[in-house]
N, CA, C and O atoms as a GROMACS GRO file, in nm:
protein
  288
    1MET      N    1   8.971   9.877  11.199
    1MET     CA    2   9.064   9.827  11.099
    1MET      C    3   9.200   9.798  11.158
    1MET      O    4   9.299   9.851  11.108
    2GLY      N    5   9.210   9.720  11.260
    2GLY     CA    6   9.336   9.690  11.321
    2GLY      C    7   9.415   9.584  11.249
    2GLY      O    8   9.530   9.557  11.284
    3LYS      N    9   9.357   9.523  11.149
    3LYS     CA   10   9.419   9.412  11.078
    3LYS      C   11   9.503   9.464  10.961
    3LYS      O   12   9.460   9.555  10.890
    4VAL      N   13   9.619   9.407  10.941
    4VAL     CA   14   9.704   9.444  10.829
    4VAL      C   15   9.709   9.326  10.733
    4VAL      O   16   9.736   9.212  10.772
    5ILE      N   17   9.682   9.356  10.606
    5ILE     CA   18   9.686   9.252  10.503
    5ILE      C   19   9.782   9.299  10.394
    5ILE      O   20   9.767   9.410  10.342
    6ALA      N   21   9.879   9.218  10.360
    6ALA     CA   22   9.973   9.251  10.254
    6ALA      C   23   9.946   9.160  10.135
    6ALA      O   24   9.948   9.038  10.147
    7LEU      N   25   9.920   9.221  10.022
    7LEU     CA   26   9.894   9.146   9.899
    7LEU      C   27   9.994   9.186   9.792
    7LEU      O   28  10.031   9.303   9.781
    8GLN      N   29  10.036   9.090   9.715
    8GLN     CA   30  10.121   9.119   9.600
    8GLN      C   31  10.049   9.062   9.478
    8GLN      O   32  10.054   8.942   9.451
    9LEU      N   33   9.982   9.152   9.406
    9LEU     CA   34   9.907   9.111   9.288
    9LEU      C   35   9.963   9.178   9.165
    9LEU      O   36  10.004   9.294   9.171
   10PRO      N   37   9.966   9.109   9.055
   10PRO     CA   38   9.999   9.178   8.930
   10PRO      C   39   9.894   9.286   8.904
   10PRO      O   40   9.776   9.267   8.933
   11GLU      N   41   9.937   9.396   8.849
   11GLU     CA   42   9.846   9.509   8.826
   11GLU      C   43   9.726   9.471   8.742
   11GLU      O   44   9.614   9.514   8.771
   12ASP      N   45   9.747   9.390   8.640
   12ASP     CA   46   9.635   9.352   8.553
   12ASP      C   47   9.529   9.271   8.628
   12ASP      O   48   9.411   9.281   8.597
   13VAL      N   49   9.571   9.190   8.725
   13VAL     CA   50   9.477   9.113   8.805
   13VAL      C   51   9.394   9.206   8.893
   13VAL      O   52   9.273   9.189   8.906
   14LEU      N   53   9.460   9.303   8.954
   14LEU     CA   54   9.390   9.400   9.037
   14LEU      C   55   9.290   9.482   8.955
   14LEU      O   56   9.177   9.503   8.998
   15VAL      N   57   9.332   9.527   8.838
   15VAL     CA   58   9.243   9.604   8.751
   15VAL      C   59   9.122   9.521   8.712
   15VAL      O   60   9.010   9.572   8.714
   16GLU      N   61   9.143   9.397   8.676
   16GLU     CA   62   9.030   9.311   8.637
   16GLU      C   63   8.935   9.290   8.754
   16GLU      O   64   8.813   9.291   8.737
   17ALA      N   65   8.990   9.270   8.874
   17ALA     CA   66   8.905   9.253   8.992
   17ALA      C   67   8.821   9.378   9.016
   17ALA      O   68   8.702   9.368   9.049
   18LEU      N   69   8.880   9.495   9.001
   18LEU     CA   70   8.805   9.620   9.019
   18LEU      C   71   8.698   9.636   8.911
   18LEU      O   72   8.589   9.686   8.939
   19ARG      N   73   8.729   9.596   8.790
   19ARG     CA   74   8.631   9.607   8.681
   19ARG      C   75   8.508   9.521   8.706
   19ARG      O   76   8.398   9.555   8.661
   20ARG      N   77   8.524   9.412   8.776
   20ARG     CA   78   8.412   9.321   8.801
   20ARG      C   79   8.318   9.372   8.910
   20ARG      O   80   8.206   9.321   8.925
   21LEU      N   81   8.362   9.471   8.985
   21LEU     CA   82   8.276   9.528   9.090
   21LEU      C   83   8.167   9.614   9.028
   21LEU      O   84   8.187   9.671   8.921
   22PRO      N   85   8.052   9.624   9.093
   22PRO     CA   86   7.951   9.719   9.046
   22PRO      C   87   8.011   9.860   9.047
   22PRO      O   88   8.095   9.892   9.132
   23GLU      N   89   7.969   9.944   8.954
   23GLU     CA   90   8.029  10.076   8.938
   23GLU      C   91   8.026  10.158   9.066
   23GLU      O   92   8.124  10.224   9.100
   24GLY      N   93   7.916  10.155   9.138
   24GLY     CA   94   7.906  10.232   9.261
   24GLY      C   95   8.007  10.189   9.365
   24GLY      O   96   8.070  10.272   9.431
   25ARG      N   97   8.024  10.058   9.379
   25ARG     CA   98   8.120  10.005   9.476
   25ARG      C   99   8.262  10.040   9.434
   25ARG      O  100   8.345  10.075   9.518
   26ARG      N  101   8.290  10.030   9.304
   26ARG     CA  102   8.422  10.064   9.252
   26ARG      C  103   8.455  10.211   9.279
   26ARG      O  104   8.565  10.244   9.322
   27ARG      N  105   8.357  10.298   9.253
   27ARG     CA  106   8.378  10.442   9.278
   27ARG      C  107   8.404  10.469   9.426
   27ARG      O  108   8.490  10.551   9.461
   28GLU      N  109   8.331  10.400   9.512
   28GLU     CA  110   8.348  10.418   9.656
   28GLU      C  111   8.488  10.373   9.700
   28GLU      O  112   8.552  10.442   9.779
   29LEU      N  113   8.534  10.261   9.651
   29LEU     CA  114   8.668  10.214   9.685
   29LEU      C  115   8.776  10.309   9.634
   29LEU      O  116   8.874  10.336   9.705
   30LEU      N  117   8.759  10.359   9.514
   30LEU     CA  118   8.857  10.453   9.460
   30LEU      C  119   8.856  10.584   9.537
   30LEU      O  120   8.961  10.645   9.557
   31ARG      N  121   8.739  10.629   9.580
   31ARG     CA  122   8.729  10.751   9.660
   31ARG      C  123   8.804  10.732   9.792
   31ARG      O  124   8.879  10.820   9.836
   32ARG      N  125   8.782  10.617   9.856
   32ARG     CA  126   8.851  10.589   9.982
   32ARG      C  127   9.002  10.581   9.963
   32ARG      O  128   9.078  10.628  10.047
   33LEU      N  129   9.044  10.523   9.853
   33LEU     CA  130   9.186  10.514   9.823
   33LEU      C  131   9.247  10.653   9.809
   33LEU      O  132   9.355  10.679   9.863
   34MET      N  133   9.179  10.741   9.738
   34MET     CA  134   9.231  10.875   9.718
   34MET      C  135   9.236  10.953   9.849
   34MET      O  136   9.326  11.035   9.869
   35GLU      N  137   9.142  10.930   9.938
   35GLU     CA  138   9.143  10.996  10.069
   35GLU      C  139   9.267  10.956  10.147
   35GLU      O  140   9.330  11.041  10.211
   36THR      N  141   9.302  10.830  10.144
   36THR     CA  142   9.415  10.783  10.224
   36THR      C  143   9.548  10.826  10.163
   36THR      O  144   9.650  10.821  10.231
   37GLU      N  145   9.548  10.867  10.038
   37GLU     CA  146   9.671  10.910   9.974
   37GLU      C  147   9.712  11.051  10.015
   37GLU      O  148   9.828  11.088  10.001
   38ALA      N  149   9.617  11.128  10.067
   38ALA     CA  150   9.648  11.265  10.106
   38ALA      C  151   9.747  11.264  10.221
   38ALA      O  152   9.740  11.181  10.312
   39LEU      N  153   9.839  11.357  10.216
   39LEU     CA  154   9.936  11.368  10.326
   39LEU      C  155   9.866  11.421  10.450
   39LEU      O  156   9.790  11.517  10.445
   40LYS      N  157   9.894  11.357  10.559
   40LYS     CA  158   9.837  11.401  10.685
   40LYS      C  159   9.951  11.442  10.776
   40LYS      O  160  10.046  11.366  10.794
   41PRO      N  161   9.944  11.562  10.832
   41PRO     CA  162  10.055  11.606  10.917
   41PRO      C  163  10.070  11.518  11.041
   41PRO      O  164   9.973  11.469  11.098
   42ARG      N  165  10.191  11.501  11.079
   42ARG     CA  166  10.220  11.425  11.201
   42ARG      C  167  10.296  11.520  11.293
   42ARG      O  168  10.407  11.561  11.262
   43TRP      N  169  10.237  11.553  11.404
   43TRP     CA  170  10.294  11.649  11.496
   43TRP      C  171  10.395  11.581  11.587
   43TRP      O  172  10.369  11.474  11.642
   44VAL      N  173  10.510  11.645  11.601
   44VAL     CA  174  10.614  11.594  11.690
   44VAL      C  175  10.667  11.711  11.774
   44VAL      O  176  10.660  11.826  11.731
   45PRO      N  177  10.720  11.682  11.890
   45PRO     CA  178  10.780  11.788  11.971
   45PRO      C  179  10.899  11.850  11.897
   45PRO      O  180  10.971  11.782  11.824
   46ALA      N  181  10.920  11.979  11.917
   46ALA     CA  182  11.029  12.051  11.851
   46ALA      C  183  11.164  11.986  11.879
   46ALA      O  184  11.253  11.989  11.794
   47ALA      N  185  11.181  11.927  11.995
   47ALA     CA  186  11.308  11.864  12.031
   47ALA      C  187  11.344  11.749  11.938
   47ALA      O  188  11.461  11.715  11.924
   48GLU      N  189  11.245  11.689  11.873
   48GLU     CA  190  11.271  11.577  11.783
   48GLU      C  191  11.310  11.620  11.642
   48GLU      O  192  11.357  11.538  11.563
   49LEU      N  193  11.293  11.748  11.611
   49LEU     CA  194  11.321  11.794  11.475
   49LEU      C  195  11.470  11.788  11.441
   49LEU      O  196  11.505  11.780  11.323
   50GLY      N  197  11.555  11.790  11.540
   50GLY     CA  198  11.699  11.782  11.516
   50GLY      C  199  11.738  11.654  11.444
   50GLY      O  200  11.840  11.650  11.375
   51ARG      N  201  11.658  11.551  11.460
   51ARG     CA  202  11.688  11.424  11.392
   51ARG      C  203  11.677  11.436  11.239
   51ARG      O  204  11.730  11.353  11.166
   52LEU      N  205  11.610  11.539  11.192
   52LEU     CA  206  11.591  11.557  11.048
   52LEU      C  207  11.711  11.621  10.979
   52LEU      O  208  11.723  11.616  10.856
   53ILE      N  209  11.800  11.681  11.058
   53ILE     CA  210  11.915  11.750  11.000
   53ILE      C  211  11.999  11.650  10.920
   53ILE      O  212  12.037  11.544  10.970
   54GLY      N  213  12.025  11.687  10.796
   54GLY     CA  214  12.108  11.604  10.710
   54GLY      C  215  12.035  11.488  10.644
   54GLY      O  216  12.094  11.413  10.567
   55LEU      N  217  11.906  11.474  10.674
   55LEU     CA  218  11.830  11.363  10.616
   55LEU      C  219  11.820  11.377  10.464
   55LEU      O  220  11.832  11.278  10.391
   56VAL      N  221  11.798  11.500  10.418
   56VAL     CA  222  11.789  11.527  10.275
   56VAL      C  223  11.884  11.641  10.243
   56VAL      O  224  11.883  11.744  10.310
   57SER      N  225  11.963  11.623  10.143
   57SER     CA  226  12.055  11.728  10.101
   57SER      C  227  12.029  11.758   9.954
   57SER      O  228  12.056  11.677   9.866
   58LEU      N  229  11.977  11.878   9.930
   58LEU     CA  230  11.946  11.917   9.793
   58LEU      C  231  12.048  12.014   9.737
   58LEU      O  232  12.045  12.047   9.619
   59GLY      N  233  12.138  12.059   9.822
   59GLY     CA  234  12.238  12.155   9.778
   59GLY      C  235  12.177  12.294   9.768
   59GLY      O  236  12.058  12.312   9.794
   60GLY      N  237  12.258  12.390   9.730
   60GLY     CA  238  12.208  12.526   9.712
   60GLY      C  239  12.206  12.602   9.843
   60GLY      O  240  12.248  12.553   9.948
   61ASP      N  241  12.155  12.723   9.833
   61ASP     CA  242  12.147  12.814   9.947
   61ASP      C  243  12.002  12.860   9.958
   61ASP      O  244  11.955  12.937   9.875
   62ALA      N  245  11.934  12.815  10.059
   62ALA     CA  246  11.791  12.846  10.074
   62ALA      C  247  11.767  12.995  10.087
   62ALA      O  248  11.670  13.046  10.031
   63VAL      N  249  11.853  13.065  10.162
   63VAL     CA  250  11.834  13.209  10.179
   63VAL      C  251  11.851  13.279  10.045
   63VAL      O  252  11.769  13.364  10.008
   64GLN      N  253  11.954  13.245   9.974
   64GLN     CA  254  11.979  13.306   9.843
   64GLN      C  255  11.865  13.275   9.746
   64GLN      O  256  11.820  13.364   9.673
   65ASP      N  257  11.817  13.152   9.744
   65ASP     CA  258  11.708  13.115   9.656
   65ASP      C  259  11.580  13.192   9.690
   65ASP      O  260  11.509  13.236   9.601
   66THR      N  261  11.552  13.208   9.819
   66THR     CA  262  11.433  13.280   9.862
   66THR      C  263  11.443  13.427   9.823
   66THR      O  264  11.347  13.484   9.772
   67GLU      N  265  11.559  13.488   9.846
   67GLU     CA  266  11.576  13.628   9.809
   67GLU      C  267  11.560  13.647   9.659
   67GLU      O  268  11.499  13.744   9.615
   68ALA      N  269  11.614  13.556   9.580
   68ALA     CA  270  11.602  13.566   9.434
   68ALA      C  271  11.456  13.553   9.391
   68ALA      O  272  11.413  13.619   9.297
   69LEU      N  273  11.382  13.469   9.459
   69LEU     CA  274  11.242  13.449   9.426
   69LEU      C  275  11.161  13.574   9.454
   69LEU      O  276  11.080  13.616   9.371
   70TYR      N  277  11.182  13.635   9.570
   70TYR     CA  278  11.102  13.749   9.609
   70TYR      C  279  11.153  13.882   9.557
   70TYR      O  280  11.075  13.976   9.543
   71ASN      N  281  11.283  13.893   9.528
   71ASN     CA  282  11.339  14.019   9.482
   71ASN      C  283  11.351  14.026   9.329
   71ASN      O  284  11.386  14.130   9.273
   72GLY      N  285  11.322  13.916   9.264
   72GLY     CA  286  11.328  13.916   9.119
   72GLY      C  287  11.460  13.886   9.070
   72GLY      O  288  11.482  13.882   8.949
   0.00000   0.00000   0.00000
């Protein structure tokens, strides 16, 4: 599967196309779609993790939140 195909279809057109497929084929395609949706870990060297600093800022204090969770 080295080929990349980009499609922009209205949702109703895609749904209708899927409805026209035999049920078994439709189920197989939906199963494959759900498999690819699962998050797959991507391993990187520890030295690269520094690039993540500041990428997401949610505020709060992680240590304080963890202690509150476990200590009640």
